[in-house]
Structures are given as C-alpha cells and as structure tokens.
N, C-alpha and C positions, 0 to 999 in steps of 0.2 A: 143507419149511424145501427149494428146491435151492441144489447147493450146487458149487463150478467151488472146482476148483481148477487149483495151478500148482508146477513145480519150474525154482529159482534158485538163485545163491548172492550173500551176503551180503559185502560185503572186510572181513575182523578183518585188520589189523596186520599184510598183504603177502601175505596170506591169502586167496585165497575159499572161504568155508562154506557148504556145499550148506545146502541151506534147502526145504521142502516147505507150498505157502500153503494149505486149506481156508477155502472165506471165504462168505457167503452172497450169494442175487441181487442183483449189486452196487446194483438197482431197489430196494430195502429200504433204503435209504441207509446211513451210517454206522455200526459195533457196533468193541464193546469186543473186543477183545484176547486173547488166552493164547498164551505163549508153551510150547512144546513140546520135555521134555525124556527123553531114549528111556533105558531099558535101558538095562547093558550091551551091547547086541548089534546096536545100528549103527540106524537111523529105517529098521527097516524096516516092517512091512503094518501089526502092530500100533500103532506110532508115528504109519506113517499116520491110520490108523483113530483114532484117539486124537483124533487133528486136524480126520475129517469127524465125530467124532460133535461136538463142539465148535461147530462152523457150521451144524448140523442144527440144534443150541437155538440159534441166534442171535450165533455171536463168529465172531472171525474168529483159526482155529487158525494158529501159525506152528508149526512142527519145528524144528526148526536139529542143526546134524550138527557139535556139538564135543570131534570125534576129525579133524580134515578138516586141523589141517600134521599130522597120522602115519595118518590110514586115512579118508580121501576115503571108501569103498570099504565101508563097513564093513558090513554084515548076515548075520548071525551065527543057526545055528540053535539053536534052549534045548534045550541037550543040554551034557554034560559037555567033548562039544573046539568047544564057539561057547559054553561060557561062560568053558573057559581063549583062548580067545583075545577076548572081551570086557575078561578082564580085565583084560586087556596093553595093550591099547587104552588098557584107565580110566586103566592108572599115567607112562601118557604127560602125561596134564593133570594142570591144579593149579589153585587158587584164580582167581591172578594172570588164566591164558586161559579161564578158567569165569567171572570175574567179565568180561574184553574181549568177549566172546561172545558173555553175552542181556546185556548194554551197546551195543553192532549192534546186536544184533536190537530190542532194544525203542526205538535211532534209527534205524532202518528205517521196523516199525512208524510210531511218531511221523507218521512222515515221508508217509508215504500218506494219503491223503484216501477210502479206507474205515474205515478205524481214524478210533472215536475222541479227544481229548485227552488225553492222562491216562486211558487208563481198559487199564492192561497191566498183569494178572497173570499168573501163570507155572505147568505146572505142570506134574513130573517125576516118574516112576517107582522104583523100587530106586534105583540110583544115581545116576540122575536124578533121586527124588525130594532126596537130597541136598545133591547141584548147583544144584534151590530151594531149602536152606536158608540155603545158603552165597551165593545171587545174591542174596539177600534184605537181606544189605545196601545195595543197590545202589538211589541213587532212582529215581522212577517207578515204582517197580510198584509198585501197589496193593493186591496180597493174590500169599501162595504158596501156591501143595500141594504137601504129600508126601506121596507115598505110600508105603509102606515103606523108605524110606531108608536104604539098610541103611550110610551115614557116618554120618548125624547124631551115633549117639556109640558110633566108636566111625572108627579110624584110614581115608584114603582111599586108595585104593589104591596111589597112590601115595609112605605114605610123612607122608606130613600129620598134623597131628595133628585128631582127630578135630571134623564140624561143632560143637558146642557150643562150640567155641576163639571158637566168631563172634557164643554169640547175645544180645553184647553189643550187641553192632551191626546186628543190624538192625533196622528201618525199616517193610519189609510185614506184615500181616499175616499169620499162617501158620495153615493150617489142615493136621497131621498122622491120616492113617491106617493105620491095621494090623493083623493079625489077631491072633488070641488065640495059634493056634497056626504065626506064623513057627516055619524052623527056624533062619533071619541073626539076630533083630532076638526080644530078649529080655527080657521082664516088667522085668528092672533095670534094660535100657536103656530100655525109653520114660518111666518113668520117672525115672531120672538127665532125660531130655528135658525130663519137663510141670518140675521141679525147678527146671533151669534158668536154661527161659523164665519160671516165676512170677516167681525172683530177681533175675531181671535186667528183672523188669514188660511185657512183649511182649502184646500180642493177638493170646493163639492157643485154638485147638481141637484138644481133640485127644477122637479117637475110636479105637474096639480093635475091632477085628469078635472078637465065639466063632465058637470048631470054624472059621477058617477060617485059610490058612497066609498065603508069603510070593505078592509077584502074585496077588490075588484077585480083581484086574478085570483081567487080564489074557484075547484073546479072551471080554471079558465080552457082546458080539453075542449070541452063541449063550447065552444068559442070558437079555437081554432080546428074541430073539425068543419069538414065546407059541405059535409052530408048533411048532420044538420040545424033544427031552424034555430035561428036565432035575434037575438036584439041585433041589427048592423050596427049599430051606435055603438053599446058593449060591448060588438066586436072585434074594432077599427081598435078600442082601448088598449087594450086587450093585446095585438096585436104587438102597437106600439110599444111596450111598454115593454114585452119579450123584445121587442129590436132594437130599444135601451137595452136592455139588462144586458145585452149581449156587446151589445156595443161599449161600455162600459167597461166590462171586462177583457173584451178588446183591444180594449187600449190600458189599462190596467195593466196584463201579459206581458205585453211590447217590449 
C-alpha cells in the first residue's frame, strides 16, 4: 500500500507541537488512526518508521513530539549521552501536559476526513509506553499499546508517581509487551502491573517475550526484511509482536 507523509504542527496550550503524519493513499478511503508516542530520544528516524509501518498496514500513523514546550527539536542518538539528554527532556513533561498533547492529537485526527470517526488508538515505546498507559485515561481512545513502558511500574522522570497510580482511571483496552531479559523492567514490575490491572477490572493483555531485552522492536525493519541476515529467534519475536499489534488494533477498531 502506498504511503503519504507530511510534517506540521498541532497547537496545544499556546505552543506548537511538531507532528509527523504517515497515511495510506487517500483514494483508499478513511482509515483508523494510531498516535505514535516516542521513546525518550525524540521523534527520530525510528519513530517515523513506526508511523510508516502503520500506514503500510492501512492505518493513519501520527507521531507527536510531546517535548515541544522545552525540546521541540530533540533527536538524540541511541548512546549514553543521548539517553542522558533524553531523560532530561522527559523530566520536563508531566501527566497534565502529556494528556493535553494526546487529547490535542485525538481532536486533530477526529477533524480529518481521512480518519474514521471514533477509531483512534495509541502505541508507545519505552517512556512512550508509559505515556500510552497514563493517557489511556482519556476519552475517545479505543486502545493503547505499551511496548516496554519503563514508568508504568516505576516513577516518572519528573518525580511523579508510577503509571500504575492511574490504573483505576484507565478507559481504553490495553496491550502491554515486554522482553523477558529487559534490564530496565523487572519481572516483579510486570507482575505488579498485571495485578493492578486485574484488581481494577481493566481490559488488558500482557505479552512477555523470552530471550529478548528492552527495545526489542527498535529497528525491527531489519528483522522484517527477508534479504537481510538476521537472528532467527529475534526475527520471530518481532514478527509475532507486529502480528499481535495488528490483531489488537483490528479488535479495538471493530
């Protein structure tokens, strides 16, 4: 499926939030939409790739920069210095600003004739996974996908309580995916997340993949390319995770 991309800004609370849009060929009609929520490193090549991947599967992908108030151009490498600067940027956002940003993205998507009304979900990675979790409290989200969300069962970088503090307020269906060998998220944290969501009576699914660590889906285009040499086990995890995401989206958009 052909994909069209563009970059623009969405106004939020007197600020301009940069956004990257990837969508299927307009001739194919309106499509459900997924808000892509970045890792701590900014709206970089990898985040754009996820939006493009969604568009290739028939969804409108909208990647938003929730650092726009303090770090609107942040684009850091995956190294210790980039991580340090990314965490510094993440420490400047709060639940209040994150909910405002995702709500603005929802409103923008709902106003577009190429988006199916009421068919919007989110997909976040690392810190963005925690953002997907705490913004699943918003109305008008059909589902939220949290890939290895580091602040779901740990405090936010700005010192606010862990995402689980908001578990009782969640409205959207949840899909949470983790790597068993994640050096940042422990098995105990995953089980606490499961227990909290069960106790709150929420609709959720947790998938833990063996023998992979944190950020296992990053650069997964390489694992999806049959022409590239690859780790067969990791490729199988990536393929299963992508199939899981598509099945979840199909269900929540039904």
